[in-house]
N, C-alpha and C positions, 0 to 999 in steps of 0.2 A: 504493500500500500504506500501511496505517496503521503507526504506531509499534509497536503490539502485534503485528501480523503480521510486521513486520520483525524484531523482537526474538525472536519465536518461531522464525523461520527461522535466525537466528544460533545459537540454542541447539541446534538439531538439526544444523547444518552442521559443527560443530567435530569435530576428531579428536584423539585422545590424543597422537598423534605431533606434530601441529602445536602443540597446547597446550604440550607440554614444550619445544618449540623456542622458542616465544614467551617462556616462563618463563625459559629460559636467557638470553634477551635482556633480562630485567628486567620482564616484563609483570605480574608479581605473581600473586596467587592467583585473582582474579576474571577468568578468561579461558576462552573456549570452545575456541579453537584453530581458527578459521575461516581457510582459506587465502586468500591475496591474489586468487587466481583466482575464488574464490567471492564474495569481497567485491566484486570487479569486476562479477560478474553481478548482485549486489544493487544496485550503484550504477546500473546501467542502468535500474532501475525508477524512478529519481528524476531522473537527469541525461540531458539530450539534447533534441533538437528536440521542441517541443510539451509538454515536461514542466513542471509547476507548480513554479517555483523557491521560491515562498513556502511551499508544502506541504513541499518537500524540506528547506528550512531549519528549519521547525518540527519535523519528525521528527528532524533532526540534533541539535537542542537537547535533545530528549527522550532520544535515544540517548546523548548526552554525559553527561547527568545520571545515567545508570545507574551510572557509574564502571566499567563492564565494559570490558575492553581492546578486544575485538573491536567492540563497539558504538561505542566512541570512535574507533577507526580508520575505521569506516564513516562516522561523523559528519563526519570531516575530508574525506571523499570527496564527500559530497552537500550539505554546507553551502554556502550562497551567499555568496561573499566580499562581494558588493555589499550584502547585508543584515547582515553581521557588523559590529558596532560595536567601536570601540576598547575600551570597557569590557568587552564580552563576550569579546573576544580576550584581554584581560588576565586575566579570570576563568578562562578555559579554560587559559591558560598556567600559572596558579598551581596547577592540579591535576595537571599532568603529572609523572609519576614514572618515565618510561621513555624512553630515547633514541629508540626506534623510533617512539613516538607523537609525540615532539618533532619529528622530521623530517616526519612526515605532517602535523602541524599547521602547520609552517613552509610547506609546499607550498600550503596553503589561504591563509594570510595573505599570501603573496607576490603574490597577485592583488588584494589589498585596497588602496584608495587611501591608507591610512595605514601601509602596510608599512614604509616607510623610518623613520618616527617610532618605531614600536614596536621595530623592529630595533635602533636605536641605544640605546633604553632597556634592552633585554634584554642586549645584549652588554656593557653597562657595569655590570651587577649582579655580585655575588659568588656568585650561585646557579648551581650547575653546569648544571642543566637549562634554566634561563632563558637562560644563555649559549649552551647547545647550540641552543636554538630560534633565538636571534639570529643565530648564525653559519650555521646551516642556511638561514635566510632570506636572508642575504647571499649565500650560495652560489647559491640559487635566482635571485636578482636578477642575479648575474654571468652565469649561464647563459641567462637568459630575456630580460632587459631590454637589448635591443640599442641602445636610444636613449641610454643613459647614456654619457658620455664617459670616457676613461681617467682624467681628473682626479677622477672620483668614486671610483674604486677604488684609485688610487695610495696615498692615505693609509692605507687599510686594510691594504695589503701591509706597510707599515712598522709599523703597529700590531701586526699578527699576528706579524711577525718579533720584536718586542720582548717579546711577552706569551705566545706559544704554549707555551713549555716550562714556564712556571709555572702554566698553567691547570689546572683540575680535569680529570679523565680524559676524560669524555664531551664536555666543551667543547673539550678539546684535539683530539679526533678531528674534531669539526666544523670547527675552525679549520684543521686540516691539509687537509681536503677543500675548504674554502673557498678556500684558496690555489690548489688545482688548478683550481677553477671559474674564478677570476679569470685564471689563466694560460692558460685555454682560450679566452679572448675574442679575443686577437690576439697577434701576434708581439712587439709592444713590451711588453705586460703579461706575456707568457710570460718574456721575458728578466728583467724585474724580479722575478718570482716565483722563478725559478730561482736568481738571485743571492741572494735572501732565504733560500731553502731551503739554500743552501750555508752561509750564516752560522748558520742555525738548528741545523743538524746533524741527526743521527738522531733520529727521533721515536718514543718508546715509548708505546704505548697498551695498557692492560689490557682485553682483549676478553672476559674471563671464560671460562666453559666453552662457547665457541663456536669455529667454524672460521674466524671473521673474521680478516683480516690488515690491518695498517696500510699504507696506500698510500704509497709513496715518491714524492715530488713529481716529481723529474726524470724517472725512468723512466715514470711514469704520463703526464706531459705529452708525452713522446716518442711514446707510443702514441696519445694524442689527436690530435697533429698529424700523425702518419702516416696516421691514418684520414681526417683532413681533406684531406690531399694526395691520397689515393686517391679520395675522393669528387669532388674538384675535377677529377681527370683523366678521370673517366667522361664 
């Protein structure tokens, strides 16, 4: 499919209910309200065995440039991390104004060869959504990169403990989630994260006019490890 065909499908696939939901999450005015299920169906037109990655990435670039929320979400799903450059990733990050899009973008960058470098740059900024991207990216690496040793993540646990409560709202949420991701890797990191969580204390995040809730680290990790135990026993 061409960019024009894809964008036309996005325009007709949105619903008012989903549009309002996305706007409550900070999507802004330029949003069609395309569900993630429908975005997933569009993704299949570009991603998969035999698909042209170069074409998909070119369409993703065009979608991103529209500044439309749904188009940018789809762009993060079909862009090719192998073709994404650090400069392009920085440019995309600079235009993100919504935490939902920040998380989707982090999922894309997590598979790029320069993920670690940009993650460290973003978490060290004072910008709320750049930090959000950085910590969402660190969370992705914690959950997906099984090759990293504990020594890679241990300093971040300490850093998160010292800075989480003073962080901007949406960065704080990503930091809280990131601790859960790190604590999900193994029992040793779980103990480190739970000790840090005890010292951090209750975490308060403003979720706006949504039904979202803040994850409590100890109870959430207990559920994660209960599921792991159940899976291992099968």
